[in-house]
Residue, then its C-alpha position, 0 to 999 in steps of 0.5 A: m360069899l362074894a355073891f351073897v354080899e353083892a346080892q344084899a346091896p341092891r335090897d339095902c339100897a332099895r330099903l334106903g330109898i323107901l326109908q328116905a321117901e317116908h322120912m321126907r313125907l313125915s317131915s312135910r307132914a310135921k312141917a305142915a302141922g307145925m312142929d311146935d304144936e302139941s298136935a297128935l300129927a306133929s308128935e306122930a311125925a316126930a316119932g316116925i322121923a326119929a325111928l326112920e333116922v335110926e333105921i336109915g343109919l342101920v341100913l347105911g351101916a349095913l351097906s358100909a359093912r358090905n362094901g368093906e366085905l366086898a373089898r376084902l373078898r375082891d382083894a382075896l380073889r385077885p391073883 
């Protein structure tokens, strides 16, 4: 179980990095388009940013849960 939990963390960290890069890209596009505009680009970027923020929160939650699980497993394995 410990190996499985440890193996998931790098994947989640990589996914988090990808999500954060996409968030920055969309934020830049939205800023360039002017978020106050009713342009399709601003609307698309705003929707994309909101979706990414939700997914980032989910990945961070998963990492936090795995860190807690790792701590519990390590404590259980200590003599």
